C-alpha positions as CSV (number, residue, x, y, z in Angstrom):
1,M,34.3,-63.9,-67.6
2,R,36.6,-64.7,-64.7
3,L,35.6,-61.4,-63.1
4,F,31.9,-62.3,-63.5
5,L,32.5,-65.7,-61.9
6,L,34.5,-64.2,-59.0
7,M,31.7,-61.6,-58.4
8,A,29.1,-64.3,-58.5
9,T,31.0,-66.5,-56.0
10,L,31.5,-63.5,-53.6
11,Y,27.8,-62.7,-53.9
12,L,26.7,-66.3,-53.2
13,S,29.2,-66.5,-50.3
14,G,27.8,-63.3,-48.8
15,T,24.3,-64.5,-49.2
16,V,25.0,-67.8,-47.4
17,N,26.8,-65.9,-44.6
18,A,23.9,-63.5,-44.2
19,L,21.4,-66.4,-44.0
20,A,23.6,-68.1,-41.4
21,Q,23.7,-64.9,-39.3
22,N,20.0,-64.3,-39.7
23,P,18.4,-67.7,-40.0
24,T,14.6,-68.1,-40.5
25,L,12.2,-70.2,-38.4
26,R,9.1,-71.6,-40.0
27,F,5.9,-71.9,-37.9
28,A,2.9,-74.1,-38.6
29,V,-0.5,-74.9,-37.1
30,A,-2.0,-78.4,-37.7
31,G,0.5,-78.9,-40.5
32,Q,-0.3,-75.6,-42.3
33,V,2.5,-73.0,-42.5
34,I,1.5,-69.7,-41.0
35,S,4.7,-67.7,-41.1
36,D,8.5,-67.6,-41.7
37,V,10.2,-65.4,-39.2
38,S,13.8,-64.3,-39.2
39,L,16.0,-64.3,-36.1
40,T,16.2,-60.5,-36.4
41,E,12.4,-60.2,-36.3
42,L,12.3,-62.4,-33.2
43,T,15.0,-60.5,-31.3
44,D,13.2,-57.2,-32.2
45,T,10.2,-58.5,-30.4
46,I,11.7,-60.7,-27.7
47,T,14.5,-59.8,-25.4
48,P,17.4,-62.2,-25.8
49,V,19.0,-63.6,-22.6
50,E,22.4,-65.1,-21.9
51,I,22.0,-68.5,-20.3
52,H,24.5,-70.5,-18.2
53,F,23.7,-74.1,-17.4
54,Y,25.0,-77.7,-17.4
55,N,24.3,-79.3,-20.8
56,P,23.7,-83.0,-20.2
57,L,24.1,-83.8,-23.9
58,M,27.7,-82.4,-23.8
59,S,28.4,-83.3,-20.1
60,K,29.7,-79.8,-19.5
61,K,28.6,-76.3,-18.6
62,K,27.6,-74.1,-21.6
63,R,26.7,-70.5,-22.4
64,Y,24.3,-69.5,-25.1
65,L,22.4,-66.5,-26.3
66,A,18.8,-67.6,-26.4
67,L,15.1,-66.7,-26.5
68,P,12.7,-68.1,-23.9
69,V,10.8,-70.6,-25.9
70,K,7.5,-69.7,-24.1
71,D,7.9,-66.1,-25.3
72,V,8.5,-67.3,-28.9
73,L,5.3,-69.4,-28.7
74,D,3.3,-66.5,-27.2
75,V,4.4,-64.2,-30.0
76,I,3.7,-66.6,-32.9
77,F,0.8,-68.6,-31.7
78,E,-0.7,-66.2,-29.1
79,D,-3.3,-68.0,-26.9
80,Q,-3.8,-70.8,-29.3
81,W,-0.9,-72.9,-28.0
82,R,-2.1,-72.6,-24.4
83,G,-5.7,-73.7,-25.0
84,N,-7.2,-77.2,-25.2
85,D,-7.4,-77.6,-28.9
86,F,-3.8,-78.5,-29.4
87,S,-2.0,-81.2,-27.4
88,D,1.5,-81.4,-29.1
89,I,4.4,-79.4,-30.5
90,S,6.8,-80.5,-33.2
91,F,10.4,-79.4,-33.7
92,T,11.6,-80.2,-37.2
93,A,15.3,-80.3,-37.9
94,L,17.1,-79.4,-41.2
95,D,17.5,-83.2,-41.9
96,G,13.8,-83.9,-41.4
97,Y,14.2,-85.3,-37.9
98,Q,11.1,-84.4,-35.9
99,A,10.8,-84.2,-32.1
100,I,7.3,-84.2,-30.8
101,S,6.4,-83.3,-27.2
102,N,3.4,-82.6,-25.2
103,L,2.7,-78.9,-25.1
104,D,2.4,-79.0,-21.3
105,S,6.2,-79.4,-21.0
106,L,6.7,-76.2,-23.0
107,K,4.7,-74.3,-20.4
108,E,7.3,-74.9,-17.7
109,P,10.0,-72.2,-17.2
110,G,13.5,-73.3,-18.2
111,G,13.1,-73.9,-22.0
112,Y,15.2,-71.7,-24.4
113,L,15.7,-71.5,-28.1
114,A,19.5,-71.0,-28.3
115,Y,20.8,-69.2,-31.4
116,E,24.5,-68.4,-30.6
117,D,27.1,-70.5,-28.8
118,L,29.1,-68.1,-26.5
119,D,31.8,-70.7,-25.8
120,W,32.8,-71.2,-29.4
121,E,34.8,-68.7,-31.4
122,T,32.8,-69.2,-34.6
123,G,29.7,-71.3,-35.1
124,W,28.7,-74.0,-32.7
125,E,30.3,-76.6,-30.5
126,P,29.3,-80.0,-32.0
127,V,26.7,-82.1,-30.2
128,G,25.7,-85.8,-30.1
129,R,27.5,-88.9,-31.1
130,K,27.8,-87.7,-34.7
131,L,29.2,-84.3,-33.6
132,A,26.5,-82.4,-35.4
133,D,26.4,-78.6,-35.7
134,P,23.4,-77.7,-33.5
135,G,22.6,-74.4,-35.3
136,P,20.7,-72.5,-36.5
137,F,18.4,-73.1,-33.4
138,F,19.0,-75.5,-30.5
139,L,16.2,-76.1,-27.9
140,V,17.8,-76.5,-24.5
141,W,16.5,-76.7,-20.9
142,T,18.2,-75.2,-17.9
143,E,16.6,-77.1,-15.0
144,K,18.2,-80.4,-13.8
145,H,15.0,-82.5,-14.2
146,Q,14.4,-81.2,-17.8
147,T,16.0,-84.1,-19.6
148,T,15.0,-86.4,-22.5
149,A,14.4,-89.1,-19.9
150,N,11.7,-86.9,-18.4
151,K,10.2,-86.3,-21.8
152,F,11.7,-82.8,-22.5
153,P,12.7,-82.4,-26.1
154,W,16.3,-81.3,-26.9
155,P,16.3,-81.0,-30.7
156,W,19.1,-79.2,-32.6
157,Q,19.2,-77.7,-36.1
158,V,15.6,-76.6,-35.6
159,S,14.1,-75.1,-38.7
160,E,10.3,-75.4,-38.0
161,I,8.0,-75.4,-35.0
162,G,4.4,-76.5,-35.2
163,I,1.5,-77.0,-32.9
164,L,-0.5,-80.2,-33.5
165,R,-3.6,-82.1,-32.8
166,F,-1.9,-85.5,-32.4
167,S,-4.9,-87.6,-33.6
168,D,-5.2,-85.4,-36.7
169,Q,-1.6,-85.8,-37.7
170,Y,-1.1,-89.5,-36.8
171,P,-4.4,-91.3,-36.7
172,A,-2.8,-94.7,-37.4
173,V,-0.5,-94.3,-34.4
174,V,-3.4,-93.9,-31.9
175,P,-4.6,-97.3,-30.5
176,Q,-8.3,-97.8,-31.0
177,N,-10.9,-99.3,-28.5
178,V,-8.6,-99.1,-25.5
179,K,-9.0,-97.3,-22.2
180,S,-6.6,-94.5,-21.3
181,N,-5.4,-96.4,-18.2
182,S,-4.8,-99.6,-20.1
183,T,-1.3,-101.2,-20.6
184,V,-1.7,-100.6,-24.4
185,Y,-2.4,-96.9,-24.0
186,R,0.5,-96.4,-21.6
187,G,2.7,-98.1,-24.2
188,F,1.3,-95.8,-26.8
189,Q,2.2,-92.8,-24.6
190,T,5.8,-94.0,-24.3
191,F,6.0,-94.7,-28.1
192,R,4.7,-91.2,-28.8
193,M,7.2,-89.5,-26.6
194,R,10.3,-91.7,-27.1
195,C,10.0,-93.5,-30.5
196,L,7.8,-91.5,-32.9
197,R,10.4,-89.0,-33.6
198,C,12.4,-91.6,-35.5
199,H,9.9,-94.5,-36.2
200,A,6.6,-94.6,-38.0
201,M,3.5,-96.8,-37.6
202,D,1.8,-97.5,-40.9
203,Q,3.9,-94.8,-42.6
204,Q,2.9,-92.1,-40.1
205,G,5.7,-90.7,-37.9
206,G,9.5,-90.4,-38.1
207,K,11.6,-91.2,-41.2
208,I,15.0,-91.9,-39.7
209,G,14.3,-95.5,-38.4
210,P,12.2,-98.3,-40.0
211,D,8.4,-98.4,-39.9
212,L,7.5,-100.7,-37.1
213,N,4.1,-101.8,-38.4
214,A,4.3,-101.8,-42.2
215,P,4.4,-103.8,-44.3
216,Q,4.6,-106.2,-41.3
217,S,4.6,-105.5,-37.6
218,I,7.9,-106.0,-35.9
219,V,6.2,-108.5,-33.5
220,A,5.6,-110.8,-36.5
221,Y,9.3,-111.5,-37.0
222,R,11.0,-110.7,-33.7
223,T,10.4,-112.3,-30.3
224,E,9.1,-110.3,-27.4
225,E,12.4,-110.8,-25.5
226,M,14.5,-109.6,-28.5
227,I,12.3,-106.5,-29.1
228,K,12.5,-105.4,-25.4
229,A,16.3,-106.0,-25.3
230,F,16.9,-104.1,-28.5
231,I,14.7,-101.1,-27.4
232,K,16.5,-100.9,-24.1
233,Q,20.1,-101.1,-25.4
234,P,20.5,-101.2,-29.2
235,S,24.2,-100.4,-28.9
236,Q,24.7,-104.0,-27.6
237,F,23.5,-105.3,-31.0
238,R,24.8,-103.0,-33.7
239,Y,26.2,-99.6,-34.5
240,S,23.3,-97.3,-35.3
241,S,21.9,-93.9,-34.7
242,M,19.3,-95.3,-32.3
243,P,20.0,-94.2,-28.8
244,D,20.0,-96.5,-25.8
245,H,16.9,-96.3,-23.5
246,T,18.4,-97.8,-20.3
247,D,16.1,-95.7,-18.2
248,L,13.0,-97.6,-19.4
249,S,11.7,-100.0,-16.7
250,D,10.7,-103.6,-17.4
251,G,7.1,-102.4,-17.0
252,Q,7.5,-99.7,-19.6
253,L,9.1,-102.1,-22.0
254,D,6.2,-104.5,-21.5
255,Q,3.7,-101.7,-22.2
256,L,5.5,-100.8,-25.4
257,Y,5.4,-104.4,-26.6
258,Q,1.7,-104.7,-25.8
259,Y,1.1,-101.5,-27.8
260,L,3.1,-102.8,-30.8
261,K,1.1,-106.1,-30.6
262,H,-2.2,-104.3,-30.4
263,Q,-1.3,-102.3,-33.5
264,Q,-0.4,-105.4,-35.5
265,H,-2.5,-105.8,-38.6
C-alpha cells in the first residue's frame, strides 16, 4: 500500500511539473472557446525570442523568453482579429482577473507573451504588490510608452486570450443615447480601459472589486468629491488591491463620474 501511495505521489508530481513546463493557453472568439494550445505547439510554430527591457512593474531591467503577441494572434485568429468585426481583446488570469484592451494596441510592435524568466534560477520573479508568480504567461511591452497609463495591458498568470465584440459581451456597460464625443461617452471609454477589469456594471464586468451600479449605483451613496478622490488614490483611504490612478486628470475623473451618474438606475 505504501509503495502504491509513493508511486501515485511521484506520478502526480511529475504530471504537475510537466504541466508547469508545458502550460496550455485557451483561446476564444466572442466568448466561445475555439482551441487549447500548449506552449510546445506555439513554439513549434512561432520562433521564440529573448527580450531585454526595463520592466516598469518591477522598476528594473528584465530578460524573458517570449513570443511576439502579434504572431500568436495571427496563428490562432488569422485575419479575424485584424478586421472590423472585433474591437477588443481579453486576457484572463488563473484567478479570474480579466484585462480588456482595444485590439488596436495589440497591433503595435513591442508586445510579447513571456513564458520563461531568464533572470530567475527556477520559476518566476514575483510581480506586483502581492508578489504574485507571473507564470505561466506574462504579457509585457518593451517600448517606453507602452504602459498601463497609456492603456497597454500588462496581465500576468494569463490562461486565456479572447477576441470580443464589446457591446455583445457587456451591453449593460455601454451608455445608451449619448454621442461618441460626449462627456459621458469619454467617461465610459476610461471606465472600459481602466476599471472594467476589476469592477462590474449591473453584474457585467470584473469580479475582483464591487459592482458599481447594482443593486445601487455608487453615486447614490457617495458624494462626487469622495468618488473622484477614491478613484484617484484609494491607498489614502484603505489598504486594498485597487491601484492608485494618480495619472488621471481632473477632466477624466469628471468624465468618469458623469458616466457613473448616467448609468444610474
